[in-house]
Structure formats: structure tokens, C-alpha cells
KOLZADO-738710 format. One record per residue (C-alpha): residue number from 1; chain; x, y, z. Coordinates in steps of 0.05 Angstrom, whole numbers, plus 5000, padded with zeros to 4 digits. Example, Ala and Ser with C-alpha at 12.3 -4.5 7.8 and 13.67 -1.06 7.14 Angstrom:
+------+-------+------+------+------+
! resi ! chain !   c1 !   c2 !   c3 !
+------+-------+------+------+------+
!    1 !     A ! 5246 ! 4910 ! 5156 !
!    2 !     A ! 5273 ! 4979 ! 5143 !
+------+-------+------+------+------+
END
This chain:
+------+-------+------+------+------+
! resi ! chain !   c1 !   c2 !   c3 !
+------+-------+------+------+------+
!    1 !     A ! 3345 ! 1108 ! 8349 !
!    2 !     A ! 3324 ! 1148 ! 8288 !
!    3 !     A ! 3371 ! 1155 ! 8230 !
!    4 !     A ! 3386 ! 1229 ! 8234 !
!    5 !     A ! 3430 ! 1255 ! 8177 !
!    6 !     A ! 3500 ! 1277 ! 8195 !
!    7 !     A ! 3503 ! 1327 ! 8137 !
!    8 !     A ! 3490 ! 1388 ! 8181 !
!    9 !     A ! 3533 ! 1362 ! 8238 !
!   10 !     A ! 3597 ! 1362 ! 8196 !
!   11 !     A ! 3605 ! 1437 ! 8204 !
!   12 !     A ! 3596 ! 1435 ! 8279 !
!   13 !     A ! 3649 ! 1382 ! 8293 !
!   14 !     A ! 3706 ! 1370 ! 8245 !
!   15 !     A ! 3734 ! 1315 ! 8288 !
!   16 !     A ! 3668 ! 1278 ! 8290 !
!   17 !     A ! 3660 ! 1284 ! 8215 !
!   18 !     A ! 3729 ! 1256 ! 8202 !
!   19 !     A ! 3715 ! 1198 ! 8248 !
!   20 !     A ! 3649 ! 1184 ! 8212 !
!   21 !     A ! 3685 ! 1183 ! 8145 !
!   22 !     A ! 3738 ! 1136 ! 8171 !
!   23 !     A ! 3687 ! 1087 ! 8198 !
!   24 !     A ! 3648 ! 1087 ! 8134 !
!   25 !     A ! 3712 ! 1075 ! 8094 !
!   26 !     A ! 3732 ! 1016 ! 8136 !
!   27 !     A ! 3663 ! 0985 ! 8128 !
!   28 !     A ! 3670 ! 0990 ! 8052 !
!   29 !     A ! 3738 ! 0955 ! 8052 !
!   30 !     A ! 3782 ! 1015 ! 8031 !
!   31 !     A ! 3818 ! 1075 ! 8061 !
!   32 !     A ! 3791 ! 1139 ! 8027 !
!   33 !     A ! 3830 ! 1204 ! 8027 !
!   34 !     A ! 3807 ! 1267 ! 8062 !
!   35 !     A ! 3760 ! 1288 ! 8006 !
!   36 !     A ! 3730 ! 1218 ! 8001 !
!   37 !     A ! 3723 ! 1217 ! 8077 !
!   38 !     A ! 3684 ! 1283 ! 8076 !
!   39 !     A ! 3639 ! 1258 ! 8020 !
!   40 !     A ! 3625 ! 1194 ! 8056 !
!   41 !     A ! 3612 ! 1231 ! 8120 !
!   42 !     A ! 3562 ! 1275 ! 8085 !
!   43 !     A ! 3520 ! 1214 ! 8066 !
!   44 !     A ! 3529 ! 1176 ! 8131 !
!   45 !     A ! 3480 ! 1173 ! 8188 !
!   46 !     A ! 3488 ! 1170 ! 8263 !
!   47 !     A ! 3468 ! 1098 ! 8264 !
!   48 !     A ! 3532 ! 1082 ! 8225 !
!   49 !     A ! 3574 ! 1107 ! 8283 !
!   50 !     A ! 3595 ! 1073 ! 8347 !
!   51 !     A ! 3554 ! 1095 ! 8408 !
!   52 !     A ! 3609 ! 1139 ! 8436 !
!   53 !     A ! 3618 ! 1176 ! 8370 !
!   54 !     A ! 3542 ! 1183 ! 8363 !
!   55 !     A ! 3541 ! 1220 ! 8429 !
!   56 !     A ! 3598 ! 1265 ! 8407 !
!   57 !     A ! 3563 ! 1284 ! 8342 !
!   58 !     A ! 3496 ! 1297 ! 8378 !
!   59 !     A ! 3531 ! 1340 ! 8430 !
!   60 !     A ! 3565 ! 1381 ! 8376 !
!   61 !     A ! 3498 ! 1390 ! 8341 !
!   62 !     A ! 3462 ! 1412 ! 8404 !
!   63 !     A ! 3519 ! 1460 ! 8420 !
!   64 !     A ! 3515 ! 1490 ! 8350 !
!   65 !     A ! 3439 ! 1497 ! 8356 !
!   66 !     A ! 3447 ! 1531 ! 8424 !
!   67 !     A ! 3499 ! 1579 ! 8395 !
!   68 !     A ! 3453 ! 1595 ! 8336 !
!   69 !     A ! 3394 ! 1608 ! 8382 !
!   70 !     A ! 3437 ! 1652 ! 8426 !
!   71 !     A ! 3462 ! 1691 ! 8366 !
!   72 !     A ! 3391 ! 1702 ! 8342 !
!   73 !     A ! 3368 ! 1723 ! 8411 !
!   74 !     A ! 3426 ! 1773 ! 8416 !
!   75 !     A ! 3409 ! 1801 ! 8347 !
!   76 !     A ! 3335 ! 1808 ! 8366 !
!   77 !     A ! 3354 ! 1842 ! 8432 !
!   78 !     A ! 3401 ! 1890 ! 8396 !
!   79 !     A ! 3348 ! 1907 ! 8345 !
!   80 !     A ! 3296 ! 1919 ! 8399 !
!   81 !     A ! 3345 ! 1963 ! 8438 !
!   82 !     A ! 3362 ! 2003 ! 8376 !
!   83 !     A ! 3288 ! 2014 ! 8360 !
!   84 !     A ! 3274 ! 2036 ! 8431 !
!   85 !     A ! 3332 ! 2084 ! 8428 !
!   86 !     A ! 3307 ! 2112 ! 8362 !
!   87 !     A ! 3237 ! 2123 ! 8389 !
!   88 !     A ! 3264 ! 2155 ! 8452 !
!   89 !     A ! 3309 ! 2202 ! 8412 !
!   90 !     A ! 3251 ! 2220 ! 8366 !
!   91 !     A ! 3206 ! 2235 ! 8426 !
!   92 !     A ! 3260 ! 2278 ! 8458 !
!   93 !     A ! 3271 ! 2317 ! 8394 !
!   94 !     A ! 3196 ! 2328 ! 8386 !
!   95 !     A ! 3190 ! 2352 ! 8459 !
!   96 !     A ! 3247 ! 2401 ! 8448 !
!   97 !     A ! 3215 ! 2426 ! 8384 !
!   98 !     A ! 3147 ! 2435 ! 8418 !
!   99 !     A ! 3180 ! 2473 ! 8475 !
!  100 !     A ! 3218 ! 2518 ! 8427 !
!  101 !     A ! 3154 ! 2531 ! 8387 !
!  102 !     A ! 3116 ! 2548 ! 8450 !
!  103 !     A ! 3171 ! 2595 ! 8474 !
!  104 !     A ! 3173 ! 2629 ! 8406 !
!  105 !     A ! 3097 ! 2636 ! 8405 !
!  106 !     A ! 3098 ! 2668 ! 8474 !
!  107 !     A ! 3154 ! 2715 ! 8453 !
!  108 !     A ! 3117 ! 2735 ! 8389 !
!  109 !     A ! 3052 ! 2747 ! 8428 !
!  110 !     A ! 3089 ! 2791 ! 8478 !
!  111 !     A ! 3121 ! 2830 ! 8421 !
!  112 !     A ! 3054 ! 2840 ! 8388 !
!  113 !     A ! 3025 ! 2863 ! 8454 !
!  114 !     A ! 3080 ! 2914 ! 8463 !
!  115 !     A ! 3071 ! 2940 ! 8392 !
!  116 !     A ! 2996 ! 2945 ! 8402 !
!  117 !     A ! 3005 ! 2984 ! 8466 !
!  118 !     A ! 3051 ! 3032 ! 8431 !
!  119 !     A ! 3003 ! 3037 ! 8373 !
!  120 !     A ! 2945 ! 3054 ! 8418 !
!  121 !     A ! 2982 ! 3110 ! 8451 !
!  122 !     A ! 2970 ! 3176 ! 8416 !
!  123 !     A ! 3030 ! 3221 ! 8414 !
!  124 !     A ! 2988 ! 3283 ! 8430 !
!  125 !     A ! 2917 ! 3293 ! 8455 !
!  126 !     A ! 2864 ! 3336 ! 8423 !
!  127 !     A ! 2867 ! 3384 ! 8481 !
!  128 !     A ! 2939 ! 3401 ! 8462 !
!  129 !     A ! 2915 ! 3440 ! 8402 !
!  130 !     A ! 2885 ! 3510 ! 8404 !
!  131 !     A ! 2817 ! 3511 ! 8370 !
!  132 !     A ! 2808 ! 3552 ! 8307 !
!  133 !     A ! 2749 ! 3575 ! 8267 !
!  134 !     A ! 2767 ! 3533 ! 8207 !
!  135 !     A ! 2821 ! 3484 ! 8183 !
!  136 !     A ! 2851 ! 3468 ! 8116 !
!  137 !     A ! 2863 ! 3396 ! 8094 !
!  138 !     A ! 2938 ! 3406 ! 8105 !
!  139 !     A ! 2926 ! 3433 ! 8176 !
!  140 !     A ! 2879 ! 3375 ! 8192 !
!  141 !     A ! 2930 ! 3324 ! 8167 !
!  142 !     A ! 2985 ! 3358 ! 8207 !
!  143 !     A ! 2943 ! 3350 ! 8270 !
!  144 !     A ! 2930 ! 3277 ! 8254 !
!  145 !     A ! 3005 ! 3263 ! 8245 !
!  146 !     A ! 3017 ! 3289 ! 8315 !
!  147 !     A ! 2960 ! 3249 ! 8346 !
!  148 !     A ! 2964 ! 3182 ! 8309 !
!  149 !     A ! 3025 ! 3138 ! 8321 !
!  150 !     A ! 3073 ! 3140 ! 8262 !
!  151 !     A ! 3067 ! 3066 ! 8245 !
!  152 !     A ! 2991 ! 3073 ! 8242 !
!  153 !     A ! 2983 ! 3139 ! 8207 !
!  154 !     A ! 2981 ! 3113 ! 8136 !
!  155 !     A ! 2925 ! 3064 ! 8153 !
!  156 !     A ! 2887 ! 3120 ! 8189 !
!  157 !     A ! 2897 ! 3166 ! 8130 !
!  158 !     A ! 2873 ! 3113 ! 8080 !
!  159 !     A ! 2807 ! 3107 ! 8118 !
!  160 !     A ! 2797 ! 3182 ! 8124 !
!  161 !     A ! 2813 ! 3191 ! 8050 !
!  162 !     A ! 2757 ! 3142 ! 8032 !
!  163 !     A ! 2708 ! 3167 ! 8083 !
!  164 !     A ! 2713 ! 3243 ! 8078 !
!  165 !     A ! 2774 ! 3262 ! 8037 !
!  166 !     A ! 2799 ! 3298 ! 8100 !
!  167 !     A ! 2739 ! 3344 ! 8104 !
!  168 !     A ! 2722 ! 3350 ! 8178 !
!  169 !     A ! 2653 ! 3378 ! 8161 !
!  170 !     A ! 2635 ! 3323 ! 8111 !
!  171 !     A ! 2563 ! 3300 ! 8118 !
!  172 !     A ! 2530 ! 3239 ! 8088 !
!  173 !     A ! 2461 ! 3263 ! 8067 !
!  174 !     A ! 2430 ! 3195 ! 8066 !
!  175 !     A ! 2457 ! 3164 ! 8131 !
!  176 !     A ! 2475 ! 3225 ! 8172 !
!  177 !     A ! 2547 ! 3203 ! 8182 !
!  178 !     A ! 2592 ! 3262 ! 8198 !
!  179 !     A ! 2664 ! 3285 ! 8201 !
!  180 !     A ! 2732 ! 3259 ! 8182 !
!  181 !     A ! 2717 ! 3187 ! 8201 !
!  182 !     A ! 2642 ! 3191 ! 8185 !
!  183 !     A ! 2617 ! 3173 ! 8254 !
!  184 !     A ! 2545 ! 3148 ! 8252 !
!  185 !     A ! 2512 ! 3186 ! 8282 !
!  186 !     A ! 2560 ! 3243 ! 8287 !
!  187 !     A ! 2539 ! 3258 ! 8358 !
!  188 !     A ! 2578 ! 3196 ! 8380 !
!  189 !     A ! 2640 ! 3239 ! 8377 !
!  190 !     A ! 2615 ! 3281 ! 8435 !
!  191 !     A ! 2648 ! 3230 ! 8480 !
!  192 !     A ! 2714 ! 3259 ! 8457 !
!  193 !     A ! 2694 ! 3332 ! 8463 !
!  194 !     A ! 2636 ! 3380 ! 8458 !
!  195 !     A ! 2667 ! 3413 ! 8398 !
!  196 !     A ! 2663 ! 3350 ! 8355 !
!  197 !     A ! 2627 ! 3387 ! 8298 !
!  198 !     A ! 2680 ! 3440 ! 8288 !
!  199 !     A ! 2746 ! 3412 ! 8315 !
!  200 !     A ! 2783 ! 3360 ! 8273 !
!  201 !     A ! 2828 ! 3344 ! 8332 !
!  202 !     A ! 2767 ! 3320 ! 8371 !
!  203 !     A ! 2744 ! 3279 ! 8312 !
!  204 !     A ! 2813 ! 3248 ! 8304 !
!  205 !     A ! 2815 ! 3231 ! 8378 !
!  206 !     A ! 2747 ! 3196 ! 8374 !
!  207 !     A ! 2764 ! 3160 ! 8309 !
!  208 !     A ! 2831 ! 3135 ! 8336 !
!  209 !     A ! 2797 ! 3109 ! 8399 !
!  210 !     A ! 2743 ! 3075 ! 8358 !
!  211 !     A ! 2792 ! 3040 ! 8313 !
!  212 !     A ! 2835 ! 3017 ! 8371 !
!  213 !     A ! 2776 ! 2990 ! 8412 !
!  214 !     A ! 2741 ! 2955 ! 8355 !
!  215 !     A ! 2797 ! 2931 ! 8310 !
!  216 !     A ! 2859 ! 2936 ! 8353 !
!  217 !     A ! 2891 ! 2991 ! 8313 !
!  218 !     A ! 2879 ! 3036 ! 8252 !
!  219 !     A ! 2915 ! 2984 ! 8210 !
!  220 !     A ! 2867 ! 2931 ! 8236 !
!  221 !     A ! 2809 ! 2977 ! 8217 !
!  222 !     A ! 2839 ! 2988 ! 8148 !
!  223 !     A ! 2846 ! 2914 ! 8135 !
!  224 !     A ! 2772 ! 2906 ! 8152 !
!  225 !     A ! 2754 ! 2965 ! 8109 !
!  226 !     A ! 2791 ! 2935 ! 8049 !
!  227 !     A ! 2751 ! 2871 ! 8056 !
!  228 !     A ! 2683 ! 2903 ! 8068 !
!  229 !     A ! 2687 ! 2976 ! 8043 !
!  230 !     A ! 2664 ! 2999 ! 8112 !
!  231 !     A ! 2689 ! 2994 ! 8183 !
+------+-------+------+------+------+
END
């Protein structure tokens, strides 16, 4: 049998350690106290013990080792369970956040759609105004305010200010663009009315439809104009 040290076994079995110390003390011809017994036991080996006591010490050691392994396995299992729980919680939180973000995005898109539909709806049509022989800038602007949605009027006005300074008969000599919104060619505005050359309401109707169809709204057209100086 190999001479395995009893130093580590002393913790596992106090009774066995005391017995080892006693046996060693007898072999030396004296009777040591408890401290001396423990010291002697620490330096003794299994071979110094009777067979029955050797089995007792070995059993205690194996039991301690099994307990240690069980404790380590429990700790590892607990750590694994905690990590799995953490990952599951993180995934659940991310899924909830994604769902909330998606719901918000849908709600925002629906709100933008509603606003756009309102924006595209003119409050009055060109046919609601009695045609005149001529119009002042103030009269033309008053018509525009009644035809262009309130939240889009400033953008519409900004474009008209830059394009024609609210002169419904403005003509670009080089390009042939005509009217309040400088349609090119001016004859495009005939789709809004045959009196496109003389009626600012007809020009406003055409310009509003053009901005809505191409840029989504007058403010969309104004944003493009600011970036490109044309629309």
C-alpha cells in the first residue's frame, strides 16, 4: 500500500486524526497532549495506522472528496442556470423593445399619412372664385390662403415669392416659364383650367397639385427648393 499523507484527511475525520496521533505517540514511548497529537497526526501516514483505522481514514477522505465534487457540481449548475436565466431575460426584453418600436413606427407612419391626406386637401377649389380681369398681389395671396391648407401655406408662399413674387403674369424670357409657380411650359397649367394665363386661382390649383404629386406637399417641395434652388 502506498504511503499516502494523512495531512489532508485530518479535516475530514477528527476521530481518525486523534486516533492516528495516539498511535504515533505510543510508538514513540510517550503520551502527547492534544496539540502534540494533532502535530504528530499531521506528519503521520496511513501505513502507520492499523488496518481498521486505515479504512476509516480512507473512507472519510473519499466522503470529503465526494462532498467537494458535489458542491462544485452544484455551484456550476447554479451558475449555468443563472446565465441561462439572464440570457432569456435579455432576449425577452429585446423582443418587447422591438415590438414596441415596431408599434410606434406603425403609429407614426399612420399619423404622417393622415397629416399628408389633410395637407393634400385644398380648402377651396379654383372654381369657387369668380374670375376677374386683374388681381393685386394681396388678392392673389388671399385666394391662395383659401386654397392651400394652413399648415402648408408658408411653404407654398416661400416658393411663389422666389419664383414670381406673387405676379400671376410673370414670364421668364429665357425659359418660357410662366405664372405664380413658373410652370415650364406655362401651358401645363391648362390641365387645371383653360384660363391658366389670367386666373391666379387656376395657377394655384395647378401648383398645389404639382407639389403634392411630386414632393408630397408644398413643404416637401420647399425643402427640395432650398437644397437645389429649383423644384
